Biopython code that builds the backbone (N, CA, C, O; Angstrom):
import numpy as np
from Bio.PDB.StructureBuilder import StructureBuilder

atoms = [
    (1, "MET", "N", (-15.618, -32.753, -55.907)),
    (1, "MET", "CA", (-16.060, -31.426, -56.682)),
    (1, "MET", "C", (-17.636, -31.646, -56.151)),
    (1, "MET", "O", (-17.934, -32.722, -55.633)),
    (2, "SER", "N", (-18.569, -30.651, -56.292)),
    (2, "SER", "CA", (-19.567, -31.080, -56.288)),
    (2, "SER", "C", (-20.586, -30.538, -57.282)),
    (2, "SER", "O", (-20.329, -29.695, -58.141)),
    (3, "ASP", "N", (-21.874, -31.162, -57.055)),
    (3, "ASP", "CA", (-22.823, -31.597, -57.767)),
    (3, "ASP", "C", (-23.690, -30.230, -58.702)),
    (3, "ASP", "O", (-24.351, -30.318, -59.737)),
    (4, "GLU", "N", (-23.462, -29.383, -58.112)),
    (4, "GLU", "CA", (-24.475, -28.138, -58.151)),
    (4, "GLU", "C", (-24.265, -27.265, -59.235)),
    (4, "GLU", "O", (-23.226, -26.607, -59.282)),
    (5, "ILE", "N", (-25.040, -27.186, -60.025)),
    (5, "ILE", "CA", (-24.473, -26.031, -61.409)),
    (5, "ILE", "C", (-25.888, -24.690, -61.050)),
    (5, "ILE", "O", (-26.836, -24.834, -60.279)),
    (6, "LEU", "N", (-25.610, -23.652, -61.782)),
    (6, "LEU", "CA", (-26.373, -22.982, -62.408)),
    (6, "LEU", "C", (-26.586, -23.094, -63.914)),
    (6, "LEU", "O", (-25.681, -23.351, -64.709)),
    (7, "VAL", "N", (-27.866, -22.878, -64.236)),
    (7, "VAL", "CA", (-28.150, -22.991, -65.754)),
    (7, "VAL", "C", (-28.651, -21.921, -66.468)),
    (7, "VAL", "O", (-29.853, -21.718, -66.297)),
    (8, "TYR", "N", (-28.204, -21.354, -67.045)),
    (8, "TYR", "CA", (-29.045, -19.923, -67.560)),
    (8, "TYR", "C", (-29.290, -20.572, -69.499)),
    (8, "TYR", "O", (-28.831, -21.359, -70.327)),
    (9, "ILE", "N", (-30.318, -19.551, -69.296)),
    (9, "ILE", "CA", (-31.371, -19.516, -70.694)),
    (9, "ILE", "C", (-31.963, -18.647, -70.429)),
    (9, "ILE", "O", (-32.498, -18.413, -69.345)),
    (10, "THR", "N", (-31.967, -17.813, -71.696)),
    (10, "THR", "CA", (-32.643, -16.769, -72.585)),
    (10, "THR", "C", (-33.865, -17.651, -72.878)),
    (10, "THR", "O", (-33.883, -18.881, -72.864)),
    (11, "ALA", "N", (-35.551, -16.272, -73.320)),
    (11, "ALA", "CA", (-36.082, -16.982, -73.403)),
    (11, "ALA", "C", (-36.786, -15.408, -73.798)),
    (11, "ALA", "O", (-36.464, -14.329, -73.301)),
    (12, "GLN", "N", (-38.217, -15.757, -75.229)),
    (12, "GLN", "CA", (-38.585, -14.437, -75.643)),
    (12, "GLN", "C", (-39.244, -13.560, -74.595)),
    (12, "GLN", "O", (-39.471, -12.416, -74.988)),
    (13, "ASP", "N", (-39.645, -13.873, -73.200)),
    (13, "ASP", "CA", (-40.263, -12.885, -72.202)),
    (13, "ASP", "C", (-40.459, -13.471, -71.404)),
    (13, "ASP", "O", (-40.431, -14.698, -71.492)),
    (14, "ALA", "N", (-40.821, -12.645, -69.966)),
    (14, "ALA", "CA", (-40.916, -13.077, -68.781)),
    (14, "ALA", "C", (-41.986, -13.940, -68.738)),
    (14, "ALA", "O", (-41.795, -14.724, -67.809)),
    (15, "GLU", "N", (-43.019, -14.166, -69.303)),
    (15, "GLU", "CA", (-44.123, -15.298, -69.046)),
    (15, "GLU", "C", (-43.330, -16.520, -69.724)),
    (15, "GLU", "O", (-43.333, -17.510, -68.992)),
    (16, "GLU", "N", (-42.828, -16.651, -70.624)),
    (16, "GLU", "CA", (-42.393, -17.866, -71.293)),
    (16, "GLU", "C", (-41.314, -18.397, -70.282)),
    (16, "GLU", "O", (-41.267, -19.617, -70.123)),
    (17, "ALA", "N", (-40.233, -17.407, -69.415)),
    (17, "ALA", "CA", (-39.282, -17.842, -68.455)),
    (17, "ALA", "C", (-39.889, -18.074, -67.485)),
    (17, "ALA", "O", (-39.596, -19.135, -66.933)),
    (18, "SER", "N", (-40.627, -17.497, -67.055)),
    (18, "SER", "CA", (-41.633, -17.998, -65.727)),
    (18, "SER", "C", (-42.365, -19.261, -65.861)),
    (18, "SER", "O", (-42.232, -20.024, -64.904)),
    (19, "ARG", "N", (-43.040, -19.622, -66.738)),
    (19, "ARG", "CA", (-43.393, -20.820, -67.235)),
    (19, "ARG", "C", (-42.503, -22.118, -67.225)),
    (19, "ARG", "O", (-42.587, -23.240, -66.727)),
    (20, "ILE", "N", (-41.847, -21.613, -67.805)),
    (20, "ILE", "CA", (-40.392, -22.893, -68.085)),
    (20, "ILE", "C", (-39.438, -23.145, -66.469)),
    (20, "ILE", "O", (-38.865, -24.166, -66.087)),
    (21, "GLY", "N", (-39.511, -22.331, -66.056)),
    (21, "GLY", "CA", (-38.861, -22.129, -64.916)),
    (21, "GLY", "C", (-39.988, -23.116, -63.489)),
    (21, "GLY", "O", (-39.632, -23.986, -62.694)),
    (22, "ARG", "N", (-41.395, -22.450, -63.709)),
    (22, "ARG", "CA", (-42.282, -23.134, -62.855)),
    (22, "ARG", "C", (-42.273, -24.426, -62.813)),
    (22, "ARG", "O", (-42.203, -25.080, -61.772)),
    (23, "GLU", "N", (-42.375, -25.092, -64.475)),
    (23, "GLU", "CA", (-42.598, -26.219, -64.311)),
    (23, "GLU", "C", (-41.361, -27.385, -64.142)),
    (23, "GLU", "O", (-41.508, -28.499, -63.640)),
    (24, "LEU", "N", (-40.163, -26.844, -64.675)),
    (24, "LEU", "CA", (-38.770, -27.271, -64.012)),
    (24, "LEU", "C", (-39.083, -27.861, -62.680)),
    (24, "LEU", "O", (-39.251, -29.052, -62.415)),
    (25, "VAL", "N", (-39.138, -26.712, -61.795)),
    (25, "VAL", "CA", (-39.185, -27.115, -60.459)),
    (25, "VAL", "C", (-40.288, -27.530, -59.997)),
    (25, "VAL", "O", (-40.125, -27.617, -58.780)),
    (26, "GLN", "N", (-41.217, -27.807, -60.240)),
    (26, "GLN", "CA", (-42.485, -28.485, -60.020)),
    (26, "GLN", "C", (-41.806, -30.042, -60.507)),
    (26, "GLN", "O", (-41.917, -31.044, -59.800)),
    (27, "ARG", "N", (-41.077, -30.027, -61.869)),
    (27, "ARG", "CA", (-40.504, -31.417, -61.975)),
    (27, "ARG", "C", (-39.402, -31.950, -61.292)),
    (27, "ARG", "O", (-38.930, -32.999, -61.731)),
    (28, "ARG", "N", (-38.858, -31.386, -60.216)),
    (28, "ARG", "CA", (-38.078, -31.187, -59.190)),
    (28, "ARG", "C", (-36.723, -31.192, -60.316)),
    (28, "ARG", "O", (-35.662, -31.536, -59.795)),
    (29, "LEU", "N", (-36.670, -30.872, -61.680)),
    (29, "LEU", "CA", (-34.848, -30.796, -62.505)),
    (29, "LEU", "C", (-34.399, -29.691, -61.662)),
    (29, "LEU", "O", (-33.173, -29.606, -61.736)),
    (30, "ALA", "N", (-34.922, -28.789, -60.870)),
    (30, "ALA", "CA", (-34.458, -27.451, -60.407)),
    (30, "ALA", "C", (-34.566, -26.907, -58.525)),
    (30, "ALA", "O", (-35.615, -26.921, -57.881)),
    (31, "ALA", "N", (-33.907, -26.697, -58.264)),
    (31, "ALA", "CA", (-34.073, -26.418, -57.116)),
    (31, "ALA", "C", (-35.067, -25.087, -57.024)),
    (31, "ALA", "O", (-36.210, -25.113, -56.568)),
    (32, "CYS", "N", (-34.460, -24.047, -57.496)),
    (32, "CYS", "CA", (-34.708, -22.512, -58.000)),
    (32, "CYS", "C", (-34.618, -22.078, -59.010)),
    (32, "CYS", "O", (-33.652, -22.308, -59.738)),
    (33, "ALA", "N", (-35.808, -21.173, -59.399)),
    (33, "ALA", "CA", (-35.592, -20.482, -60.631)),
    (33, "ALA", "C", (-35.699, -19.326, -60.788)),
    (33, "ALA", "O", (-36.915, -19.134, -60.760)),
    (34, "ASN", "N", (-35.057, -18.114, -60.986)),
    (34, "ASN", "CA", (-35.044, -16.908, -61.187)),
    (34, "ASN", "C", (-35.473, -16.671, -62.129)),
    (34, "ASN", "O", (-35.252, -17.540, -62.972)),
    (35, "VAL", "N", (-36.369, -15.365, -62.660)),
    (35, "VAL", "CA", (-36.910, -14.604, -64.035)),
    (35, "VAL", "C", (-36.083, -13.177, -63.894)),
    (35, "VAL", "O", (-36.280, -12.328, -63.025)),
    (36, "VAL", "N", (-35.101, -13.120, -64.973)),
    (36, "VAL", "CA", (-34.927, -11.948, -64.862)),
    (36, "VAL", "C", (-36.031, -11.211, -66.265)),
    (36, "VAL", "O", (-36.261, -11.980, -67.198)),
    (37, "PRO", "N", (-36.544, -10.019, -66.324)),
    (37, "PRO", "CA", (-37.990, -9.911, -67.081)),
    (37, "PRO", "C", (-37.301, -9.538, -68.252)),
    (37, "PRO", "O", (-37.463, -10.159, -69.302)),
    (38, "ALA", "N", (-36.218, -8.154, -68.109)),
    (38, "ALA", "CA", (-35.836, -7.378, -69.085)),
    (38, "ALA", "C", (-34.828, -7.822, -69.543)),
    (38, "ALA", "O", (-34.278, -8.289, -68.546)),
    (39, "ILE", "N", (-34.014, -8.055, -70.606)),
    (39, "ILE", "CA", (-32.661, -8.190, -70.929)),
    (39, "ILE", "C", (-32.839, -7.778, -72.594)),
    (39, "ILE", "O", (-33.763, -7.912, -73.397)),
    (40, "ARG", "N", (-31.459, -7.207, -72.670)),
    (40, "ARG", "CA", (-31.275, -6.683, -74.457)),
    (40, "ARG", "C", (-30.273, -7.817, -74.868)),
    (40, "ARG", "O", (-29.390, -8.037, -74.039)),
    (41, "SER", "N", (-30.264, -8.453, -75.830)),
    (41, "SER", "CA", (-29.614, -8.883, -76.332)),
    (41, "SER", "C", (-29.253, -9.378, -77.960)),
    (41, "SER", "O", (-30.072, -9.982, -78.654)),
    (42, "PHE", "N", (-27.711, -8.957, -78.474)),
    (42, "PHE", "CA", (-27.404, -9.102, -79.593)),
    (42, "PHE", "C", (-27.001, -10.026, -79.684)),
    (42, "PHE", "O", (-26.552, -10.597, -78.690)),
    (43, "TYR", "N", (-26.967, -10.797, -81.352)),
    (43, "TYR", "CA", (-26.487, -12.110, -81.585)),
    (43, "TYR", "C", (-26.734, -12.572, -83.030)),
    (43, "TYR", "O", (-27.666, -12.241, -83.763)),
    (44, "TRP", "N", (-25.852, -13.289, -83.256)),
    (44, "TRP", "CA", (-25.223, -13.551, -84.692)),
    (44, "TRP", "C", (-26.971, -14.379, -84.910)),
    (44, "TRP", "O", (-27.432, -14.985, -83.943)),
    (45, "TRP", "N", (-27.590, -14.318, -85.922)),
    (45, "TRP", "CA", (-28.733, -15.295, -86.497)),
    (45, "TRP", "C", (-28.715, -15.398, -87.764)),
    (45, "TRP", "O", (-28.395, -14.298, -88.214)),
    (46, "HIS", "N", (-28.955, -16.417, -88.892)),
    (46, "HIS", "CA", (-28.956, -16.571, -90.280)),
    (46, "HIS", "C", (-28.306, -15.382, -91.057)),
    (46, "HIS", "O", (-28.836, -14.815, -92.012)),
    (47, "GLY", "N", (-26.843, -15.022, -90.415)),
    (47, "GLY", "CA", (-26.195, -14.332, -91.171)),
    (47, "GLY", "C", (-26.510, -12.683, -91.021)),
    (47, "GLY", "O", (-26.321, -11.938, -91.983)),
    (48, "SER", "N", (-27.161, -12.022, -89.328)),
    (48, "SER", "CA", (-27.332, -10.685, -89.380)),
    (48, "SER", "C", (-27.395, -10.870, -87.931)),
    (48, "SER", "O", (-27.960, -11.680, -87.196)),
    (49, "VAL", "N", (-26.448, -9.615, -87.713)),
    (49, "VAL", "CA", (-26.557, -9.468, -85.688)),
    (49, "VAL", "C", (-27.753, -8.428, -86.069)),
    (49, "VAL", "O", (-27.870, -7.469, -86.832)),
    (50, "VAL", "N", (-28.733, -9.250, -84.961)),
    (50, "VAL", "CA", (-30.155, -9.235, -84.421)),
    (50, "VAL", "C", (-29.882, -8.476, -83.230)),
    (50, "VAL", "O", (-28.809, -8.853, -82.757)),
    (51, "GLU", "N", (-30.240, -7.857, -82.772)),
    (51, "GLU", "CA", (-31.351, -6.763, -81.375)),
    (51, "GLU", "C", (-32.358, -6.833, -81.122)),
    (51, "GLU", "O", (-33.289, -6.271, -81.699)),
    (52, "ASP", "N", (-32.436, -7.824, -79.828)),
    (52, "ASP", "CA", (-33.806, -8.189, -79.378)),
    (52, "ASP", "C", (-34.137, -8.148, -77.739)),
    (52, "ASP", "O", (-33.212, -8.035, -76.935)),
    (53, "GLY", "N", (-35.327, -8.234, -77.373)),
    (53, "GLY", "CA", (-35.463, -7.970, -76.196)),
    (53, "GLY", "C", (-35.995, -9.024, -75.726)),
    (53, "GLY", "O", (-37.041, -9.469, -76.197)),
    (54, "GLU", "N", (-35.289, -9.648, -74.614)),
    (54, "GLU", "CA", (-35.598, -11.033, -74.258)),
    (54, "GLU", "C", (-35.846, -11.086, -72.908)),
    (54, "GLU", "O", (-35.914, -9.937, -72.472)),
    (55, "ALA", "N", (-36.075, -12.229, -71.729)),
    (55, "ALA", "CA", (-36.028, -12.753, -70.352)),
    (55, "ALA", "C", (-34.879, -13.456, -70.309)),
    (55, "ALA", "O", (-34.368, -14.178, -71.166)),
    (56, "LEU", "N", (-34.400, -13.072, -68.837)),
    (56, "LEU", "CA", (-33.169, -14.237, -68.547)),
    (56, "LEU", "C", (-33.461, -15.343, -67.372)),
    (56, "LEU", "O", (-33.424, -14.738, -66.301)),
    (57, "LEU", "N", (-33.719, -16.641, -67.179)),
    (57, "LEU", "CA", (-34.235, -17.849, -66.711)),
    (57, "LEU", "C", (-32.714, -18.409, -66.209)),
    (57, "LEU", "O", (-31.856, -18.931, -66.921)),
    (58, "PHE", "N", (-32.649, -18.092, -64.544)),
    (58, "PHE", "CA", (-31.046, -18.767, -63.748)),
    (58, "PHE", "C", (-31.821, -19.742, -62.845)),
    (58, "PHE", "O", (-32.539, -19.533, -61.867)),
    (59, "LEU", "N", (-31.362, -21.161, -63.635)),
    (59, "LEU", "CA", (-32.049, -22.039, -62.468)),
    (59, "LEU", "C", (-30.743, -22.835, -61.881)),
    (59, "LEU", "O", (-29.896, -23.288, -62.650)),
    (60, "LYS", "N", (-30.604, -23.025, -59.870)),
    (60, "LYS", "CA", (-30.052, -23.595, -59.743)),
    (60, "LYS", "C", (-30.451, -24.837, -59.245)),
    (60, "LYS", "O", (-31.335, -24.982, -58.400)),
    (61, "THR", "N", (-29.536, -26.106, -59.981)),
    (61, "THR", "CA", (-29.793, -27.392, -59.763)),
    (61, "THR", "C", (-28.543, -28.048, -59.745)),
    (61, "THR", "O", (-27.531, -27.387, -59.507)),
    (62, "ARG", "N", (-28.462, -29.583, -60.023)),
    (62, "ARG", "CA", (-27.692, -30.785, -60.262)),
    (62, "ARG", "C", (-26.852, -30.994, -61.573)),
    (62, "ARG", "O", (-27.521, -31.201, -62.586)),
    (63, "ALA", "N", (-25.929, -30.978, -61.663)),
    (63, "ALA", "CA", (-25.548, -31.598, -63.091)),
    (63, "ALA", "C", (-25.824, -32.782, -63.024)),
    (63, "ALA", "O", (-25.355, -33.218, -64.076)),
    (64, "ALA", "N", (-26.432, -33.906, -62.310)),
    (64, "ALA", "CA", (-26.957, -35.161, -62.557)),
    (64, "ALA", "C", (-28.241, -34.820, -63.077)),
    (64, "ALA", "O", (-28.682, -35.913, -63.431)),
    (65, "VAL", "N", (-29.046, -34.019, -63.317)),
    (65, "VAL", "CA", (-30.163, -33.754, -64.307)),
    (65, "VAL", "C", (-30.084, -32.961, -65.313)),
    (65, "VAL", "O", (-31.167, -32.555, -65.732)),
    (66, "LEU", "N", (-29.066, -32.571, -65.890)),
    (66, "LEU", "CA", (-28.726, -31.353, -66.782)),
    (66, "LEU", "C", (-29.339, -32.050, -68.416)),
    (66, "LEU", "O", (-30.120, -31.362, -69.073)),
    (67, "GLU", "N", (-28.904, -33.402, -68.925)),
    (67, "GLU", "CA", (-29.651, -33.968, -69.757)),
    (67, "GLU", "C", (-31.065, -33.894, -70.079)),
    (67, "GLU", "O", (-31.508, -33.820, -71.224)),
    (68, "GLU", "N", (-31.655, -33.914, -69.159)),
    (68, "GLU", "CA", (-33.036, -34.359, -68.613)),
    (68, "GLU", "C", (-33.494, -33.370, -68.854)),
    (68, "GLU", "O", (-34.359, -33.212, -69.715)),
    (69, "LEU", "N", (-32.881, -32.240, -67.947)),
    (69, "LEU", "CA", (-33.297, -30.825, -67.877)),
    (69, "LEU", "C", (-33.148, -30.074, -69.245)),
    (69, "LEU", "O", (-34.201, -29.545, -69.601)),
    (70, "VAL", "N", (-32.243, -29.928, -69.971)),
    (70, "VAL", "CA", (-32.304, -29.824, -71.500)),
    (70, "VAL", "C", (-33.170, -30.206, -72.380)),
    (70, "VAL", "O", (-33.729, -29.466, -73.188)),
    (71, "ASP", "N", (-33.311, -31.314, -72.269)),
    (71, "ASP", "CA", (-34.486, -32.280, -73.036)),
    (71, "ASP", "C", (-35.388, -31.422, -73.009)),
    (71, "ASP", "O", (-35.667, -30.795, -74.031)),
    (72, "ALA", "N", (-36.143, -31.179, -71.640)),
    (72, "ALA", "CA", (-37.535, -30.574, -71.038)),
    (72, "ALA", "C", (-37.469, -29.189, -71.560)),
    (72, "ALA", "O", (-38.550, -28.795, -71.998)),
    (73, "VAL", "N", (-36.201, -28.098, -71.651)),
    (73, "VAL", "CA", (-36.529, -26.910, -71.986)),
    (73, "VAL", "C", (-36.969, -26.920, -73.369)),
    (73, "VAL", "O", (-37.986, -26.393, -73.819)),
    (74, "ARG", "N", (-35.761, -27.820, -74.213)),
    (74, "ARG", "CA", (-36.115, -28.000, -75.691)),
    (74, "ARG", "C", (-37.558, -28.152, -76.134)),
    (74, "ARG", "O", (-37.986, -27.563, -77.127)),
    (75, "GLY", "N", (-38.336, -28.991, -75.345)),
    (75, "GLY", "CA", (-39.562, -29.567, -75.616)),
    (75, "GLY", "C", (-40.857, -27.959, -75.150)),
    (75, "GLY", "O", (-41.990, -27.807, -75.606)),
    (76, "MET", "N", (-40.251, -27.198, -74.325)),
    (76, "MET", "CA", (-41.274, -26.655, -73.990)),
    (76, "MET", "C", (-41.155, -24.969, -74.371)),
    (76, "MET", "O", (-41.984, -24.071, -74.224)),
    (77, "HIS", "N", (-39.560, -24.946, -75.003)),
    (77, "HIS", "CA", (-39.328, -23.536, -75.737)),
    (77, "HIS", "C", (-39.974, -23.190, -76.902)),
    (77, "HIS", "O", (-40.463, -24.065, -77.616)),
    (78, "SER", "N", (-40.051, -21.760, -77.244)),
    (78, "SER", "CA", (-40.441, -21.296, -78.403)),
    (78, "SER", "C", (-39.543, -20.892, -79.409)),
    (78, "SER", "O", (-39.814, -20.561, -80.563)),
    (79, "TYR", "N", (-38.415, -20.955, -78.838)),
    (79, "TYR", "CA", (-36.981, -20.922, -80.159)),
    (79, "TYR", "C", (-36.802, -22.510, -80.215)),
    (79, "TYR", "O", (-37.129, -23.454, -79.496)),
    (80, "SER", "N", (-36.091, -22.329, -81.478)),
    (80, "SER", "CA", (-35.945, -23.502, -82.510)),
    (80, "SER", "C", (-34.236, -23.667, -81.724)),
    (80, "SER", "O", (-33.891, -24.783, -81.334)),
    (81, "VAL", "N", (-33.654, -22.925, -81.627)),
    (81, "VAL", "CA", (-32.060, -23.505, -80.809)),
    (81, "VAL", "C", (-32.003, -22.242, -79.184)),
    (81, "VAL", "O", (-31.446, -21.160, -78.993)),
    (82, "PRO", "N", (-32.948, -23.196, -78.276)),
    (82, "PRO", "CA", (-32.912, -22.126, -77.564)),
    (82, "PRO", "C", (-31.197, -22.084, -76.475)),
    (82, "PRO", "O", (-30.315, -22.933, -76.607)),
    (83, "CYS", "N", (-31.159, -21.429, -75.931)),
    (83, "CYS", "CA", (-30.069, -21.186, -74.856)),
    (83, "CYS", "C", (-29.852, -21.691, -73.422)),
    (83, "CYS", "O", (-30.136, -21.173, -72.342)),
    (84, "VAL", "N", (-29.273, -22.840, -73.729)),
    (84, "VAL", "CA", (-29.498, -23.463, -72.148)),
    (84, "VAL", "C", (-28.143, -23.840, -71.705)),
    (84, "VAL", "O", (-27.749, -24.900, -72.193)),
    (85, "THR", "N", (-27.272, -23.199, -70.847)),
    (85, "THR", "CA", (-26.013, -23.534, -70.675)),
    (85, "THR", "C", (-25.734, -23.384, -69.425)),
    (85, "THR", "O", (-26.054, -22.463, -68.673)),
    (86, "ALA", "N", (-25.112, -24.341, -69.217)),
    (86, "ALA", "CA", (-24.701, -24.951, -67.543)),
    (86, "ALA", "C", (-23.148, -23.909, -66.975)),
    (86, "ALA", "O", (-22.240, -23.323, -67.566)),
    (87, "PHE", "N", (-23.417, -24.063, -65.971)),
    (87, "PHE", "CA", (-21.841, -23.457, -65.115)),
    (87, "PHE", "C", (-22.118, -24.159, -63.779)),
    (87, "PHE", "O", (-23.118, -24.219, -63.063)),
    (88, "ARG", "N", (-20.766, -24.715, -63.689)),
    (88, "ARG", "CA", (-20.510, -25.459, -61.936)),
    (88, "ARG", "C", (-20.223, -24.774, -61.084)),
    (88, "ARG", "O", (-19.373, -23.965, -61.455)),
    (89, "VAL", "N", (-20.619, -24.618, -59.651)),
    (89, "VAL", "CA", (-20.621, -23.714, -58.648)),
    (89, "VAL", "C", (-19.700, -24.580, -57.562)),
    (89, "VAL", "O", (-19.745, -25.653, -56.960)),
    (90, "ILE", "N", (-18.922, -23.533, -57.689)),
    (90, "ILE", "CA", (-17.313, -23.504, -56.631)),
    (90, "ILE", "C", (-17.920, -23.462, -55.174)),
    (90, "ILE", "O", (-16.931, -23.545, -54.446)),
    (91, "GLY", "N", (-18.725, -23.400, -54.607)),
    (91, "GLY", "CA", (-18.663, -23.085, -53.555)),
    (91, "GLY", "C", (-19.922, -21.972, -52.885)),
    (91, "GLY", "O", (-20.627, -21.402, -53.717)),
    (92, "GLY", "N", (-20.140, -21.727, -51.583)),
    (92, "GLY", "CA", (-21.159, -21.386, -51.284)),
    (92, "GLY", "C", (-21.125, -21.360, -49.904)),
    (92, "GLY", "O", (-20.104, -21.563, -49.247)),
    (93, "ASN", "N", (-22.535, -21.042, -49.317)),
    (93, "ASN", "CA", (-23.314, -21.267, -47.896)),
    (93, "ASN", "C", (-23.536, -22.884, -48.194)),
    (93, "ASN", "O", (-24.146, -23.438, -49.108)),
    (94, "PRO", "N", (-22.803, -23.423, -47.068)),
    (94, "PRO", "CA", (-22.843, -25.100, -47.193)),
    (94, "PRO", "C", (-24.415, -25.579, -46.836)),
    (94, "PRO", "O", (-24.817, -26.587, -47.418)),
    (95, "ALA", "N", (-25.111, -25.053, -46.116)),
    (95, "ALA", "CA", (-26.310, -24.844, -45.624)),
    (95, "ALA", "C", (-27.254, -24.860, -46.900)),
    (95, "ALA", "O", (-28.113, -25.740, -46.843)),
    (96, "TYR", "N", (-27.276, -23.876, -48.321)),
    (96, "TYR", "CA", (-27.719, -23.697, -49.282)),
    (96, "TYR", "C", (-27.631, -24.743, -50.227)),
    (96, "TYR", "O", (-28.561, -25.490, -50.531)),
    (97, "LEU", "N", (-26.365, -24.778, -50.729)),
    (97, "LEU", "CA", (-26.069, -26.084, -51.043)),
    (97, "LEU", "C", (-26.699, -27.280, -51.153)),
    (97, "LEU", "O", (-26.949, -27.871, -52.203)),
    (98, "GLU", "N", (-26.994, -27.685, -49.852)),
    (98, "GLU", "CA", (-27.485, -28.463, -49.210)),
    (98, "GLU", "C", (-28.791, -28.712, -49.127)),
    (98, "GLU", "O", (-29.214, -29.867, -49.071)),
    (99, "TRP", "N", (-29.525, -27.718, -49.111)),
    (99, "TRP", "CA", (-30.762, -27.582, -49.611)),
    (99, "TRP", "C", (-31.143, -27.883, -50.916)),
    (99, "TRP", "O", (-32.120, -28.533, -51.288)),
    (100, "LEU", "N", (-30.093, -27.234, -51.706)),
    (100, "LEU", "CA", (-30.211, -27.418, -53.394)),
    (100, "LEU", "C", (-30.439, -28.757, -53.249)),
    (100, "LEU", "O", (-31.583, -29.212, -53.256)),
    (101, "ALA", "N", (-29.310, -29.540, -53.099)),
    (101, "ALA", "CA", (-28.925, -31.021, -53.483)),
    (101, "ALA", "C", (-30.507, -32.067, -53.166)),
    (101, "ALA", "O", (-31.070, -32.951, -53.811)),
    (102, "GLY", "N", (-30.739, -31.486, -52.032)),
    (102, "GLY", "CA", (-31.887, -32.197, -51.445)),
    (102, "GLY", "C", (-33.177, -31.972, -52.080)),
    (102, "GLY", "O", (-34.075, -32.814, -52.098)),
    (103, "GLU", "N", (-33.265, -30.537, -52.726)),
    (103, "GLU", "CA", (-34.651, -30.402, -53.729)),
    (103, "GLU", "C", (-34.860, -31.101, -55.272)),
    (103, "GLU", "O", (-35.844, -31.440, -55.930)),
    (104, "VAL", "N", (-33.608, -31.123, -55.450)),
    (104, "VAL", "CA", (-33.323, -31.792, -57.175)),
    (104, "VAL", "C", (-33.584, -33.392, -57.010)),
    (104, "VAL", "O", (-32.857, -34.037, -56.255)),
    (105, "MET", "N", (-34.579, -33.979, -57.694)),
    (105, "MET", "CA", (-34.713, -35.334, -57.883)),
    (105, "MET", "C", (-34.658, -35.953, -59.075)),
    (105, "MET", "O", (-35.671, -36.040, -59.770)),
    (106, "PRO", "N", (-33.081, -36.630, -59.593)),
    (106, "PRO", "CA", (-33.269, -37.090, -61.057)),
    (106, "PRO", "C", (-34.220, -38.068, -61.021)),
    (106, "PRO", "O", (-34.293, -38.885, -60.103)),
    (107, "GLY", "N", (-34.964, -38.035, -61.976)),
    (107, "GLY", "CA", (-36.171, -38.591, -62.319)),
    (107, "GLY", "C", (-37.033, -38.854, -61.868)),
    (107, "GLY", "O", (-37.505, -39.979, -62.033)),
    (108, "ALA", "N", (-37.622, -37.922, -61.093)),
    (108, "ALA", "CA", (-38.585, -37.804, -60.189)),
    (108, "ALA", "C", (-39.958, -37.518, -61.384)),
    (108, "ALA", "O", (-41.063, -38.049, -61.263)),
    (109, "ALA", "N", (-39.618, -36.691, -62.366)),
    (109, "ALA", "CA", (-40.597, -36.206, -63.055)),
    (109, "ALA", "C", (-41.441, -37.116, -63.868)),
    (109, "ALA", "O", (-42.564, -36.898, -64.324)),
    (110, "ALA", "N", (-40.325, -38.706, -64.015)),
    (110, "ALA", "CA", (-41.030, -39.828, -64.875)),
    (110, "ALA", "C", (-41.397, -40.657, -63.475)),
    (110, "ALA", "O", (-42.536, -41.103, -63.613)),
    (111, "ARG", "N", (-41.036, -40.897, -62.627)),
    (111, "ARG", "CA", (-41.925, -41.842, -61.495)),
    (111, "ARG", "C", (-43.156, -40.984, -61.263)),
    (111, "ARG", "O", (-43.295, -39.764, -61.164)),
    (112, "PRO", "N", (-44.130, -42.147, -61.199)),
    (112, "PRO", "CA", (-45.724, -42.579, -60.773)),
    (112, "PRO", "C", (-45.628, -41.467, -59.556)),
    (112, "PRO", "O", (-46.052, -40.358, -59.879)),
    (113, "ASP", "N", (-45.172, -41.585, -58.306)),
    (113, "ASP", "CA", (-45.243, -41.042, -57.099)),
    (113, "ASP", "C", (-45.266, -39.679, -57.030)),
    (113, "ASP", "O", (-45.776, -39.013, -56.130)),
    (114, "ALA", "N", (-44.420, -39.081, -58.486)),
    (114, "ALA", "CA", (-44.008, -37.234, -57.838)),
    (114, "ALA", "C", (-45.194, -36.908, -58.413)),
    (114, "ALA", "O", (-45.896, -37.269, -59.357)),
    (115, "LYS", "N", (-45.189, -36.026, -57.446)),
    (115, "LYS", "CA", (-46.753, -35.086, -57.008)),
    (115, "LYS", "C", (-45.890, -33.429, -57.583)),
    (115, "LYS", "O", (-44.725, -33.044, -57.485)),
    (116, "SER", "N", (-47.168, -32.791, -58.191)),
    (116, "SER", "CA", (-46.842, -31.249, -58.219)),
    (116, "SER", "C", (-47.421, -30.664, -57.040)),
    (116, "SER", "O", (-47.912, -31.310, -56.114)),
    (117, "GLU", "N", (-47.328, -29.229, -57.125)),
    (117, "GLU", "CA", (-48.217, -28.663, -56.506)),
    (117, "GLU", "C", (-49.581, -28.752, -56.341)),
    (117, "GLU", "O", (-50.174, -28.624, -55.270)),
    (118, "ASP", "N", (-49.975, -28.930, -57.212)),
    (118, "ASP", "CA", (-51.195, -28.607, -57.887)),
    (118, "ASP", "C", (-52.352, -29.958, -57.404)),
    (118, "ASP", "O", (-53.578, -30.015, -57.505)),
    (119, "GLU", "N", (-51.503, -30.798, -56.940)),
    (119, "GLU", "CA", (-51.996, -32.360, -56.330)),
    (119, "GLU", "C", (-52.781, -32.004, -54.858)),
    (119, "GLU", "O", (-53.252, -32.913, -54.173)),
]
sb = StructureBuilder()
sb.init_structure("model")
sb.init_model(0)
sb.init_chain("A")
sb.init_seg("    ")
for serial, (resi, resn, name, xyz) in enumerate(atoms, 1):
    if name == "N":
        sb.init_residue(resn, " ", resi, " ")
    sb.init_atom(name, np.array(xyz, "f"), 0.0, 1.0, " ", f" {name:<3s}", serial, name[0])
structure = sb.get_structure()
């Protein structure tokens, strides 16, 4: 079974989704981040149905970093209970999946030799 996953995250707006996505890619916790700037969400919150505008963040990553990724999102997100869910990839373009696997590096953000694009 492959290790590749897609992670689905909602954010308050496109700026927050972009900031989180960029940071997770820089930390090597995701190979790629896609932001869908405007979605309409309906959900239960504190006993009432809420209708709200949000942004959607999709990450292409590996299951090996999911726990670290979720912890990072929780630390960066404005919501007290952010939506972070993961889905297994069951197939696709082998060359793309190989690239994805090579770009995600468990523990890279914690290593002193890990460098961001800004360095």
